[in-house]
C-alpha positions as CSV (number, residue, x, y, z in Angstrom):
1,M,26.6,3.1,-26.7
2,F,23.7,2.0,-28.8
3,G,24.9,4.2,-31.8
4,G,25.2,7.3,-31.4
5,L,10.0,18.8,-17.7
6,K,6.9,18.6,-18.2
7,S,7.4,20.3,-14.8
8,G,5.1,21.3,-12.1
9,I,2.5,19.8,-9.8
10,V,0.8,17.3,-12.3
11,A,4.2,15.6,-13.1
12,A,5.1,15.6,-9.4
13,A,1.8,14.0,-8.5
14,L,2.1,11.3,-11.2
15,A,5.5,10.5,-10.0
16,M,4.5,10.1,-6.4
17,A,1.9,7.5,-7.4
18,V,4.5,5.2,-9.0
19,S,6.5,2.5,-7.4
20,A,10.0,1.1,-8.2
21,S,8.5,-0.6,-11.4
22,A,5.6,-0.3,-13.7
23,A,5.3,-4.0,-14.2
24,E,1.7,-4.4,-13.0
25,V,-1.0,-3.6,-15.6
26,N,-4.5,-4.7,-15.0
27,R,-8.0,-4.0,-16.4
28,T,-8.7,-1.6,-13.5
29,N,-5.7,0.8,-14.0
30,L,-6.1,0.7,-17.8
31,Y,-9.4,2.5,-17.4
32,R,-8.1,4.9,-14.6
33,G,-7.1,8.4,-15.3
34,Q,-5.4,10.8,-13.0
35,S,-5.1,14.5,-12.9
36,V,-4.8,17.5,-10.5
37,T,-7.6,19.8,-9.7
38,N,-8.4,22.7,-7.2
39,G,-11.0,21.9,-4.6
40,F,-14.0,19.7,-5.0
41,G,-16.2,21.8,-7.3
42,E,-18.1,20.2,-10.2
43,V,-16.8,22.7,-12.8
44,N,-13.1,22.2,-11.8
45,R,-13.7,18.4,-11.7
46,A,-15.2,18.3,-15.2
47,R,-12.2,20.3,-16.4
48,A,-9.7,17.9,-14.9
49,L,-11.6,14.8,-16.2
50,A,-11.2,15.9,-19.8
51,P,-7.4,15.1,-20.1
52,S,-8.0,11.9,-18.0
53,L,-10.5,10.6,-20.5
54,E,-8.0,11.3,-23.4
55,D,-5.3,9.5,-21.5
56,V,-7.5,6.6,-20.8
57,L,-8.6,6.3,-24.6
58,V,-4.9,6.2,-25.5
59,K,-3.9,3.9,-22.9
60,V,-6.7,1.4,-23.6
61,S,-6.2,1.4,-27.3
62,G,-2.3,1.9,-27.4
63,D,-2.7,4.6,-30.0
64,P,-1.2,8.0,-29.2
65,R,-2.6,9.5,-32.5
66,L,-5.8,10.0,-30.6
67,I,-4.1,12.8,-28.7
68,G,-5.5,16.0,-30.0
69,D,-8.1,14.3,-32.3
70,P,-11.1,16.7,-32.5
71,R,-13.5,13.9,-32.0
72,V,-11.7,13.0,-28.7
73,A,-11.8,16.6,-27.7
74,E,-15.6,16.6,-28.1
75,M,-15.8,13.4,-26.1
76,A,-13.7,14.9,-23.4
77,R,-16.2,17.7,-22.9
78,H,-18.6,15.0,-21.6
79,A,-16.1,13.1,-19.6
80,P,-18.3,13.0,-16.4
81,D,-20.9,10.9,-18.5
82,Y,-18.4,8.1,-18.8
83,L,-17.4,7.8,-15.1
84,K,-17.8,4.9,-12.9
85,A,-16.2,6.3,-9.8
86,F,-13.8,9.0,-8.6
87,S,-11.8,9.9,-5.5
88,Y,-9.6,12.9,-4.3
89,R,-6.4,13.0,-2.4
90,D,-5.1,16.2,-0.7
91,L,-1.8,17.2,-2.4
92,L,-0.7,19.2,0.6
93,N,-0.8,16.2,2.9
94,N,-3.6,17.4,4.9
95,R,-1.8,20.5,6.0
96,P,-4.5,23.0,7.3
97,P,-5.4,26.0,4.8
98,H,-3.9,29.3,5.7
99,D,-6.6,31.5,4.2
100,E,-9.9,31.5,2.5
101,Q,-8.4,30.6,-0.9
102,G,-6.9,27.5,0.6
103,T,-10.4,26.4,1.7
104,Y,-11.9,26.5,-1.7
105,D,-9.0,26.0,-4.2
106,R,-6.8,23.5,-2.3
107,P,-5.1,21.3,-4.9
108,Q,-6.4,17.8,-5.1
109,Y,-5.2,14.6,-6.9
110,L,-8.2,13.3,-8.7
111,T,-8.4,9.6,-9.7
112,A,-11.2,8.8,-12.1
113,D,-12.3,5.3,-12.8
114,F,-14.1,5.2,-16.3
115,D,-16.7,2.6,-17.2
116,P,-15.0,0.1,-19.5
117,D,-18.1,-0.8,-21.6
118,K,-18.5,3.0,-22.3
119,I,-14.8,3.5,-23.1
120,N,-14.8,0.5,-25.4
121,A,-17.8,2.0,-27.1
122,L,-16.1,5.3,-27.6
123,L,-13.1,3.5,-29.2
124,A,-15.3,1.6,-31.4
125,S,-16.8,4.9,-32.7
126,L,-13.3,6.0,-33.3
127,G,-12.3,3.0,-35.4
128,R,-10.2,1.6,-32.5
129,K,-10.3,-1.3,-30.1
130,P,-8.8,-2.2,-26.9
131,W,-5.3,-3.5,-26.8
132,P,-5.7,-6.7,-24.9
133,L,-3.9,-7.9,-21.7
134,P,-1.3,-9.2,-20.9
135,R,1.0,-6.8,-22.7
136,P,4.7,-7.5,-23.4
137,K,6.9,-6.4,-20.5
138,I,9.6,-3.9,-21.6
139,V,13.0,-3.6,-20.1
140,A,14.5,0.0,-20.6
141,L,18.2,0.4,-21.4
142,I,18.7,4.2,-21.4
143,E,21.9,6.1,-21.3
144,A,21.6,9.9,-20.5
145,A,24.1,12.6,-21.1
146,P,22.9,15.7,-19.2
147,M,23.9,19.3,-19.6
148,K,26.3,19.1,-16.7
149,G,28.0,16.1,-15.3
150,D,29.0,12.6,-16.5
151,S,26.5,10.5,-18.5
152,F,24.9,7.6,-16.8
153,M,22.6,4.5,-17.2
154,L,19.2,4.7,-15.8
155,A,18.9,1.7,-13.2
156,N,16.3,0.6,-10.7
157,K,18.4,2.3,-7.9
158,S,20.7,5.3,-8.0
159,D,22.2,7.9,-5.7
160,N,22.2,10.5,-8.6
161,H,19.6,13.1,-8.0
162,L,18.8,13.6,-11.7
163,A,18.7,9.9,-12.3
164,A,16.2,9.5,-9.5
165,D,14.0,12.1,-11.0
166,M,14.3,10.6,-14.4
167,R,13.6,7.2,-13.2
168,A,10.3,8.5,-11.5
169,A,9.3,10.2,-14.7
170,L,9.9,7.2,-16.9
171,L,7.9,4.8,-14.6
172,A,5.1,7.5,-14.4
173,A,5.1,7.5,-18.3
174,A,4.9,3.7,-18.3
175,E,2.0,3.7,-15.9
176,Q,0.2,6.5,-17.8
177,T,0.6,4.6,-21.0
178,G,-0.4,1.1,-19.7
179,M,3.0,-0.4,-20.4
180,P,4.6,-3.0,-18.2
181,L,8.2,-1.7,-17.7
182,Q,11.1,-2.2,-15.5
183,L,14.7,-1.0,-15.3
184,P,17.8,-3.3,-14.8
185,A,19.8,-3.5,-11.8
186,R,22.6,-0.9,-11.6
187,Y,25.4,-3.4,-12.0
188,K,23.7,-5.0,-15.1
189,A,23.1,-1.6,-16.8
190,D,26.7,-0.6,-16.2
191,A,27.9,-3.9,-17.6
192,I,25.7,-3.4,-20.7
193,R,27.1,0.1,-21.1
194,T,30.7,-1.2,-21.1
195,E,29.8,-3.9,-23.7
196,K,28.7,-1.2,-26.3
197,S,26.6,-3.8,-27.9
198,K,24.3,-3.0,-30.9
199,P,20.5,-3.0,-30.2
200,E,20.0,-6.2,-32.3
201,V,22.6,-8.0,-30.1
202,L,21.1,-6.7,-26.8
203,A,17.6,-7.9,-28.0
204,K,18.8,-11.5,-27.1
205,R,19.2,-10.5,-23.5
206,A,15.7,-9.3,-22.9
207,K,14.6,-12.5,-21.1
208,T,17.6,-12.6,-19.0
209,L,16.9,-9.1,-17.9
210,G,13.3,-10.1,-16.9
211,G,11.3,-8.8,-20.0
212,D,10.1,-9.6,-23.4
213,L,11.4,-6.6,-25.3
214,L,14.0,-4.0,-24.9
215,L,13.5,-0.2,-25.2
216,V,16.9,1.1,-26.0
217,G,17.5,4.8,-25.8
218,T,20.2,7.4,-25.8
219,M,19.4,11.0,-24.5
220,V,21.7,13.9,-24.9
221,W,21.0,17.4,-23.7
222,R,21.7,19.7,-26.6
223,E,21.7,23.5,-26.1
224,E,20.9,24.2,-29.7
225,A,17.7,22.0,-29.4
226,L,16.8,23.6,-26.2
227,G,16.2,20.3,-24.6
228,W,17.0,16.6,-25.0
229,V,17.7,14.8,-28.1
230,A,16.6,11.2,-27.7
231,D,17.0,8.2,-30.0
232,W,14.6,5.3,-29.2
233,H,14.9,1.7,-30.5
234,L,12.2,-0.9,-29.7
235,V,14.1,-4.1,-30.3
236,S,13.3,-7.7,-30.5
237,K,14.8,-10.7,-32.2
238,S,12.8,-10.0,-35.4
239,Q,12.9,-6.2,-35.7
240,D,14.4,-2.9,-34.6
241,R,12.0,0.1,-34.8
242,H,13.6,3.5,-34.4
243,W,12.3,7.1,-33.9
244,Q,13.8,10.4,-32.4
245,L,12.6,13.3,-30.2
246,R,14.3,16.7,-30.2
247,G,14.0,19.7,-27.9
248,F,11.6,18.4,-25.0
249,G,12.1,18.1,-21.2
250,F,12.7,14.5,-20.0
251,D,9.0,13.9,-18.8
252,D,7.7,14.6,-22.4
253,T,10.7,12.6,-23.7
254,F,9.8,9.5,-21.8
255,R,6.0,9.9,-22.6
256,N,7.1,9.9,-26.3
257,A,9.2,6.8,-25.8
258,L,6.5,4.8,-24.1
259,R,3.7,5.9,-26.4
260,G,5.8,5.1,-29.4
261,A,6.3,1.7,-28.0
262,A,2.7,1.2,-27.3
263,Q,1.8,2.3,-30.8
264,I,4.0,-0.2,-32.4
265,L,3.1,-3.2,-30.1
266,S,-0.7,-2.5,-30.3
267,G,-0.6,-2.7,-34.1
268,N,-1.4,1.0,-34.5
269,G,1.6,1.8,-36.8
270,Q,5.0,3.4,-36.5
271,P,5.7,6.5,-34.4
272,E,6.6,9.7,-36.3
273,A,10.2,9.5,-37.4
274,V,11.4,12.7,-35.7
275,V,9.3,14.9,-33.4
276,T,10.7,18.3,-32.7
277,A,9.4,20.8,-30.1
278,K,7.7,23.8,-31.7
């Protein structure tokens, strides 16, 4: 068909915050960053706010090339200066601490709302501008061939444990990127898989699936790549943009897919043709 983890507590926390679709994108959540920190100390909070600021700059502009930019790294050192509000949520579901360490270093889910005017000013200093709302709604048509078991289509509901984890990771990536995204119903996804249509043919079905554009992907676990090999196509009636990722877990693979789509749609160029894990 279609031709041819970041693991751990941060990914789990982001996935917990996502609903069955990432279709709602508003001004508030564009300027909101989320991360995990230990306790409520100012030093730990500042450390956790740094990647959140980078995420927000990328999300608001739609340009993933800002990731790792030395100028952004310097801005991130002063992330608390750009805050509007922040809040914590206990990642241990309010279970009482068992020791002194649990009192001071208890993991917290930190939500940071940055000041839109200050963020926009930072982007202007970087030669970027906000990618305006509303943004095109994407329908993701993704076939995955795991290391073990049969290949499957990602759908909005599934009994497959790996599919459920992948769905949560995909929707978390969409939320982190500020991309409205949804998955098709299972029967529609399976029907499309049976058709074996080319991306340009499928592009005509975006509206009937409830979106404006299609993100068509094939993910295959390759032992020699030590991870997933993913081919992505962002297709519309007028174009098919293609890029590939090799050797990452599925969390990073999905982030690459959504960041690539955002880069194209925001007018910030074409994603790198092939990205390979180092």
